[in-house]
GUPA-738320 format. One record per atom (N, C-alpha, C, O): residue number from 1; y, z, x. Coordinates in nm, 2 decimals. Each point is the difference from the previous one (the first is absolute). Layout:
BEGIN
<pt resi="NUM" py="Y" pz="Z" px="X"/>
...
END
This chain:
BEGIN
<pt resi="1" py="0.60" pz="1.10" px="-6.57"/>
<pt resi="1" py="-0.02" pz="0.00" px="-0.14"/>
<pt resi="1" py="0.12" pz="-0.01" px="-0.08"/>
<pt resi="1" py="0.09" pz="0.07" px="0.03"/>
<pt resi="2" py="-0.08" pz="-0.15" px="-0.12"/>
<pt resi="2" py="0.13" pz="-0.02" px="-0.08"/>
<pt resi="2" py="-0.02" pz="0.09" px="-0.12"/>
<pt resi="2" py="0.11" pz="0.02" px="-0.06"/>
<pt resi="3" py="-0.21" pz="0.04" px="0.00"/>
<pt resi="3" py="-0.01" pz="0.07" px="-0.11"/>
<pt resi="3" py="-0.07" pz="0.14" px="0.04"/>
<pt resi="3" py="-0.07" pz="0.02" px="0.09"/>
<pt resi="4" py="0.11" pz="0.06" px="-0.18"/>
<pt resi="4" py="-0.04" pz="0.14" px="0.00"/>
<pt resi="4" py="-0.17" pz="0.01" px="0.01"/>
<pt resi="4" py="-0.07" pz="0.06" px="0.08"/>
<pt resi="5" py="0.01" pz="-0.14" px="-0.19"/>
<pt resi="5" py="-0.15" pz="0.00" px="-0.01"/>
<pt resi="5" py="-0.04" pz="-0.13" px="-0.07"/>
<pt resi="5" py="-0.02" pz="-0.01" px="-0.12"/>
<pt resi="6" py="0.01" pz="-0.09" px="0.19"/>
<pt resi="6" py="-0.01" pz="-0.13" px="-0.06"/>
<pt resi="6" py="-0.13" pz="0.00" px="-0.07"/>
<pt resi="6" py="-0.02" pz="-0.06" px="-0.10"/>
<pt resi="7" py="-0.09" pz="0.13" px="0.17"/>
<pt resi="7" py="-0.15" pz="-0.01" px="-0.05"/>
<pt resi="7" py="0.00" pz="0.07" px="-0.13"/>
<pt resi="7" py="-0.08" pz="-0.06" px="-0.08"/>
<pt resi="8" py="0.14" pz="0.16" px="0.05"/>
<pt resi="8" py="0.00" pz="0.05" px="-0.12"/>
<pt resi="8" py="0.11" pz="-0.02" px="-0.10"/>
<pt resi="8" py="0.02" pz="0.07" px="-0.10"/>
<pt resi="9" py="0.05" pz="-0.17" px="0.12"/>
<pt resi="9" py="0.11" pz="-0.06" px="-0.09"/>
<pt resi="9" py="0.13" pz="0.07" px="0.01"/>
<pt resi="9" py="0.08" pz="-0.02" px="-0.09"/>
<pt resi="10" py="-0.05" pz="0.09" px="0.19"/>
<pt resi="10" py="0.13" pz="0.07" px="0.03"/>
<pt resi="10" py="0.09" pz="-0.11" px="0.07"/>
<pt resi="10" py="-0.02" pz="-0.03" px="0.12"/>
<pt resi="11" py="0.09" pz="-0.03" px="-0.20"/>
<pt resi="11" py="0.09" pz="-0.12" px="0.08"/>
<pt resi="11" py="0.14" pz="0.03" px="0.04"/>
<pt resi="11" py="0.09" pz="-0.09" px="0.02"/>
<pt resi="12" py="-0.07" pz="0.23" px="-0.02"/>
<pt resi="12" py="0.14" pz="0.04" px="0.04"/>
<pt resi="12" py="0.02" pz="-0.02" px="0.16"/>
<pt resi="12" py="-0.09" pz="0.04" px="0.08"/>
<pt resi="13" py="0.20" pz="-0.09" px="-0.04"/>
<pt resi="13" py="0.01" pz="-0.02" px="0.16"/>
<pt resi="13" py="0.02" pz="0.12" px="0.06"/>
<pt resi="13" py="0.06" pz="0.10" px="-0.04"/>
<pt resi="14" py="-0.12" pz="-0.11" px="0.17"/>
<pt resi="14" py="0.00" pz="0.12" px="0.09"/>
<pt resi="14" py="0.13" pz="0.02" px="0.07"/>
<pt resi="14" py="0.07" pz="-0.10" px="0.03"/>
<pt resi="15" py="-0.03" pz="0.21" px="0.02"/>
<pt resi="15" py="0.12" pz="0.02" px="0.06"/>
<pt resi="15" py="0.02" pz="-0.07" px="0.11"/>
<pt resi="15" py="-0.08" pz="0.02" px="0.08"/>
<pt resi="16" py="0.18" pz="-0.10" px="-0.05"/>
<pt resi="16" py="0.02" pz="-0.09" px="0.13"/>
<pt resi="16" py="-0.10" pz="-0.11" px="0.01"/>
<pt resi="16" py="-0.03" pz="-0.05" px="0.10"/>
<pt resi="17" py="-0.02" pz="0.01" px="-0.22"/>
<pt resi="17" py="-0.07" pz="-0.12" px="-0.01"/>
<pt resi="17" py="0.08" pz="-0.13" px="0.00"/>
<pt resi="17" py="0.12" pz="0.00" px="-0.02"/>
<pt resi="18" py="-0.19" pz="-0.11" px="0.03"/>
<pt resi="18" py="0.06" pz="-0.12" px="0.00"/>
<pt resi="18" py="0.06" pz="-0.04" px="-0.15"/>
<pt resi="18" py="0.09" pz="-0.08" px="0.00"/>
<pt resi="19" py="-0.13" pz="0.14" px="-0.11"/>
<pt resi="19" py="0.05" pz="-0.03" px="-0.13"/>
<pt resi="19" py="0.13" pz="0.07" px="-0.03"/>
<pt resi="19" py="0.08" pz="-0.04" px="-0.09"/>
<pt resi="20" py="-0.04" pz="0.15" px="0.16"/>
<pt resi="20" py="0.10" pz="0.10" px="-0.02"/>
<pt resi="20" py="0.14" pz="-0.08" px="0.03"/>
<pt resi="20" py="0.02" pz="-0.05" px="0.11"/>
<pt resi="21" py="0.07" pz="0.05" px="-0.20"/>
<pt resi="21" py="0.12" pz="-0.07" px="0.01"/>
<pt resi="21" py="0.00" pz="-0.15" px="0.07"/>
<pt resi="21" py="0.09" pz="-0.05" px="0.07"/>
<pt resi="22" py="-0.19" pz="0.00" px="-0.11"/>
<pt resi="22" py="-0.02" pz="-0.14" px="0.03"/>
<pt resi="22" py="0.01" pz="-0.11" px="-0.10"/>
<pt resi="22" py="-0.04" pz="-0.12" px="0.02"/>
<pt resi="23" py="0.09" pz="0.17" px="-0.16"/>
<pt resi="23" py="0.01" pz="-0.10" px="-0.09"/>
<pt resi="23" py="0.14" pz="-0.08" px="-0.01"/>
<pt resi="23" py="0.09" pz="0.04" px="0.07"/>
<pt resi="24" py="-0.09" pz="-0.13" px="-0.14"/>
<pt resi="24" py="0.15" pz="-0.07" px="-0.02"/>
<pt resi="24" py="0.06" pz="0.06" px="-0.13"/>
<pt resi="24" py="-0.06" pz="0.03" px="-0.10"/>
<pt resi="25" py="0.19" pz="-0.02" px="0.12"/>
<pt resi="25" py="0.08" pz="0.07" px="-0.11"/>
<pt resi="25" py="0.00" pz="-0.13" px="-0.12"/>
<pt resi="25" py="0.03" pz="-0.11" px="0.03"/>
<pt resi="26" py="-0.06" pz="0.15" px="-0.14"/>
<pt resi="26" py="0.01" pz="-0.08" px="-0.13"/>
<pt resi="26" py="0.08" pz="0.07" px="-0.11"/>
<pt resi="26" py="-0.01" pz="0.12" px="-0.03"/>
<pt resi="27" py="0.09" pz="-0.21" px="-0.01"/>
<pt resi="27" py="0.10" pz="0.07" px="-0.13"/>
<pt resi="27" py="-0.07" pz="0.06" px="-0.11"/>
<pt resi="27" py="0.05" pz="0.10" px="-0.05"/>
<pt resi="28" py="-0.17" pz="-0.15" px="0.00"/>
<pt resi="28" py="-0.06" pz="0.05" px="-0.11"/>
<pt resi="28" py="-0.12" pz="0.09" px="0.04"/>
<pt resi="28" py="-0.09" pz="0.01" px="-0.08"/>
<pt resi="29" py="0.09" pz="0.06" px="0.20"/>
<pt resi="29" py="-0.11" pz="0.09" px="0.02"/>
<pt resi="29" py="0.01" pz="0.13" px="-0.09"/>
<pt resi="29" py="0.10" pz="0.06" px="-0.03"/>
<pt resi="30" py="-0.23" pz="-0.03" px="0.00"/>
<pt resi="30" py="-0.01" pz="0.14" px="-0.09"/>
<pt resi="30" py="0.07" pz="0.12" px="0.07"/>
<pt resi="30" py="-0.01" pz="0.00" px="0.12"/>
<pt resi="31" py="0.06" pz="0.08" px="-0.20"/>
<pt resi="31" py="0.05" pz="0.12" px="0.05"/>
<pt resi="31" py="-0.08" pz="0.09" px="0.08"/>
<pt resi="31" py="0.04" pz="0.07" px="0.09"/>
<pt resi="32" py="-0.19" pz="-0.08" px="-0.15"/>
<pt resi="32" py="-0.09" pz="0.11" px="0.05"/>
<pt resi="32" py="-0.13" pz="-0.08" px="0.04"/>
<pt resi="32" py="-0.02" pz="-0.10" px="-0.06"/>
<pt resi="33" py="-0.07" pz="0.17" px="0.15"/>
<pt resi="33" py="-0.11" pz="-0.06" px="0.02"/>
<pt resi="33" py="-0.11" pz="0.04" px="-0.11"/>
<pt resi="33" py="0.03" pz="0.05" px="-0.10"/>
<pt resi="34" py="-0.16" pz="-0.08" px="0.13"/>
<pt resi="34" py="-0.10" pz="0.03" px="-0.10"/>
<pt resi="34" py="-0.02" pz="0.15" px="-0.03"/>
<pt resi="34" py="-0.06" pz="0.03" px="-0.10"/>
<pt resi="35" py="0.11" pz="0.05" px="0.19"/>
<pt resi="35" py="-0.02" pz="0.17" px="-0.02"/>
<pt resi="35" py="0.12" pz="0.03" px="-0.06"/>
<pt resi="35" py="0.00" pz="0.11" px="-0.04"/>
<pt resi="36" py="0.10" pz="-0.19" px="0.01"/>
<pt resi="36" py="0.14" pz="0.05" px="-0.04"/>
<pt resi="36" py="0.11" pz="0.03" px="0.09"/>
<pt resi="36" py="0.11" pz="0.04" px="-0.04"/>
<pt resi="37" py="-0.15" pz="-0.04" px="0.16"/>
<pt resi="37" py="0.09" pz="0.03" px="0.11"/>
<pt resi="37" py="0.10" pz="-0.10" px="0.02"/>
<pt resi="37" py="-0.02" pz="-0.11" px="-0.04"/>
<pt resi="38" py="0.14" pz="0.13" px="0.11"/>
<pt resi="38" py="0.10" pz="-0.09" px="0.01"/>
<pt resi="38" py="-0.06" pz="-0.12" px="0.09"/>
<pt resi="38" py="-0.08" pz="0.01" px="0.09"/>
<pt resi="39" py="0.12" pz="-0.12" px="-0.12"/>
<pt resi="39" py="-0.07" pz="-0.13" px="0.05"/>
<pt resi="39" py="0.05" pz="-0.02" px="0.15"/>
<pt resi="39" py="-0.07" pz="-0.06" px="0.08"/>
<pt resi="40" py="0.19" pz="0.11" px="-0.05"/>
<pt resi="40" py="0.05" pz="-0.03" px="0.13"/>
<pt resi="40" py="0.02" pz="0.13" px="0.07"/>
<pt resi="40" py="0.08" pz="0.08" px="-0.05"/>
<pt resi="41" py="-0.15" pz="-0.04" px="0.15"/>
<pt resi="41" py="0.02" pz="0.12" px="0.07"/>
<pt resi="41" py="0.01" pz="-0.03" px="0.15"/>
<pt resi="41" py="-0.10" pz="-0.05" px="0.05"/>
<pt resi="42" py="0.20" pz="0.06" px="0.02"/>
<pt resi="42" py="0.03" pz="-0.06" px="0.14"/>
<pt resi="42" py="0.09" pz="-0.10" px="-0.01"/>
<pt resi="42" py="0.09" pz="-0.01" px="-0.08"/>
<pt resi="43" py="-0.12" pz="-0.10" px="0.17"/>
<pt resi="43" py="0.09" pz="-0.10" px="0.02"/>
<pt resi="43" py="-0.02" pz="-0.12" px="-0.10"/>
<pt resi="43" py="0.09" pz="-0.08" px="-0.03"/>
<pt resi="44" py="-0.22" pz="0.08" px="-0.01"/>
<pt resi="44" py="-0.03" pz="-0.12" px="-0.08"/>
<pt resi="44" py="-0.11" pz="0.02" px="-0.09"/>
<pt resi="44" py="-0.07" pz="0.11" px="0.01"/>
<pt resi="45" py="0.03" pz="-0.19" px="-0.11"/>
<pt resi="45" py="-0.11" pz="0.01" px="-0.08"/>
<pt resi="45" py="-0.12" pz="-0.01" px="0.08"/>
<pt resi="45" py="0.00" pz="-0.08" px="0.10"/>
<pt resi="46" py="-0.11" pz="0.16" px="-0.14"/>
<pt resi="46" py="-0.13" pz="-0.02" px="0.07"/>
<pt resi="46" py="-0.09" pz="-0.12" px="-0.05"/>
<pt resi="46" py="0.00" pz="-0.02" px="-0.12"/>
<pt resi="47" py="-0.07" pz="-0.04" px="0.19"/>
<pt resi="47" py="-0.09" pz="-0.10" px="-0.06"/>
<pt resi="47" py="-0.11" pz="0.06" px="-0.07"/>
<pt resi="47" py="-0.07" pz="0.09" px="0.05"/>
<pt resi="48" py="0.05" pz="-0.14" px="-0.16"/>
<pt resi="48" py="-0.10" pz="0.04" px="-0.09"/>
<pt resi="48" py="0.04" pz="0.07" px="-0.12"/>
<pt resi="48" py="0.12" pz="-0.01" px="-0.03"/>
<pt resi="49" py="-0.20" pz="0.09" px="-0.04"/>
<pt resi="49" py="0.05" pz="0.06" px="-0.15"/>
<pt resi="49" py="0.03" pz="0.13" px="0.03"/>
<pt resi="49" py="0.03" pz="0.07" px="-0.10"/>
<pt resi="50" py="-0.04" pz="-0.02" px="0.20"/>
<pt resi="50" py="0.04" pz="0.17" px="0.04"/>
<pt resi="50" py="0.11" pz="-0.01" px="0.10"/>
<pt resi="50" py="0.01" pz="-0.09" px="0.08"/>
<pt resi="51" py="0.07" pz="0.20" px="-0.08"/>
<pt resi="51" py="0.10" pz="0.02" px="0.11"/>
<pt resi="51" py="-0.04" pz="0.13" px="0.06"/>
<pt resi="51" py="-0.04" pz="0.10" px="-0.07"/>
<pt resi="52" py="0.05" pz="-0.11" px="0.20"/>
<pt resi="52" py="-0.05" pz="0.10" px="0.08"/>
<pt resi="52" py="0.09" pz="0.13" px="-0.03"/>
<pt resi="52" py="0.12" pz="-0.01" px="0.00"/>
<pt resi="53" py="-0.18" pz="0.14" px="-0.01"/>
<pt resi="53" py="0.08" pz="0.11" px="-0.03"/>
<pt resi="53" py="-0.04" pz="0.12" px="0.10"/>
<pt resi="53" py="-0.12" pz="0.04" px="0.02"/>
<pt resi="54" py="0.22" pz="0.00" px="0.04"/>
<pt resi="54" py="-0.01" pz="0.10" px="0.11"/>
<pt resi="54" py="-0.07" pz="0.13" px="-0.09"/>
<pt resi="54" py="0.03" pz="0.03" px="-0.11"/>
<pt resi="55" py="-0.12" pz="0.03" px="0.19"/>
<pt resi="55" py="-0.07" pz="0.12" px="-0.07"/>
<pt resi="55" py="0.13" pz="0.11" px="-0.01"/>
<pt resi="55" py="0.09" pz="0.02" px="0.08"/>
<pt resi="56" py="-0.10" pz="0.05" px="-0.18"/>
<pt resi="56" py="0.10" pz="0.11" px="-0.01"/>
<pt resi="56" py="-0.06" pz="0.15" px="0.04"/>
<pt resi="56" py="-0.11" pz="0.03" px="-0.02"/>
<pt resi="57" py="0.19" pz="0.04" px="0.08"/>
<pt resi="57" py="-0.05" pz="0.13" px="0.02"/>
<pt resi="57" py="0.01" pz="0.10" px="-0.13"/>
<pt resi="57" py="0.10" pz="0.01" px="-0.08"/>
<pt resi="58" py="-0.22" pz="0.06" px="0.06"/>
<pt resi="58" py="-0.01" pz="0.08" px="-0.11"/>
<pt resi="58" py="0.12" pz="0.10" px="-0.01"/>
<pt resi="58" py="0.05" pz="0.04" px="0.10"/>
<pt resi="59" py="-0.01" pz="-0.02" px="-0.22"/>
<pt resi="59" py="0.11" pz="0.09" px="-0.03"/>
<pt resi="59" py="-0.06" pz="0.15" px="0.01"/>
<pt resi="59" py="-0.11" pz="0.03" px="-0.04"/>
<pt resi="60" py="0.20" pz="0.07" px="0.09"/>
<pt resi="60" py="-0.03" pz="0.13" px="0.01"/>
<pt resi="60" py="-0.10" pz="0.04" px="0.12"/>
<pt resi="60" py="-0.06" pz="0.11" px="-0.01"/>
<pt resi="61" py="0.06" pz="-0.18" px="0.11"/>
<pt resi="61" py="-0.07" pz="0.01" px="0.12"/>
<pt resi="61" py="0.10" pz="0.04" px="0.11"/>
<pt resi="61" py="0.10" pz="-0.07" px="0.02"/>
<pt resi="62" py="-0.12" pz="0.19" px="0.06"/>
<pt resi="62" py="0.09" pz="0.04" px="0.09"/>
<pt resi="62" py="-0.08" pz="-0.04" px="0.14"/>
<pt resi="62" py="-0.11" pz="0.03" px="0.02"/>
<pt resi="63" py="0.18" pz="-0.09" px="0.05"/>
<pt resi="63" py="-0.05" pz="-0.05" px="0.14"/>
<pt resi="63" py="0.10" pz="0.07" px="0.09"/>
<pt resi="63" py="0.12" pz="-0.02" px="0.00"/>
<pt resi="64" py="-0.20" pz="0.12" px="0.11"/>
<pt resi="64" py="0.05" pz="0.06" px="0.09"/>
<pt resi="64" py="-0.03" pz="-0.06" px="0.12"/>
<pt resi="64" py="-0.12" pz="-0.05" px="0.01"/>
<pt resi="65" py="0.21" pz="0.02" px="0.09"/>
<pt resi="65" py="-0.03" pz="-0.06" px="0.13"/>
<pt resi="65" py="0.03" pz="0.12" px="0.10"/>
<pt resi="65" py="0.10" pz="0.08" px="-0.01"/>
<pt resi="66" py="-0.18" pz="-0.07" px="0.12"/>
<pt resi="66" py="0.03" pz="0.10" px="0.10"/>
<pt resi="66" py="0.02" pz="-0.08" px="0.12"/>
<pt resi="66" py="0.02" pz="0.05" px="0.11"/>
END
């Protein structure tokens, strides 16, 4: 699947999908995607109107490994 939830209108690309980093570089590309995030994250622009964003870890969470 190329989108997070196509059936329900969520057209954001999925991590590792064919749309991620697959767009051509254009000089007049907008600085942000439709969510306001940076338009280029990774090696190239993503195909579509959204740029894939890595999920961030919540702040204030302590993780202890054993």
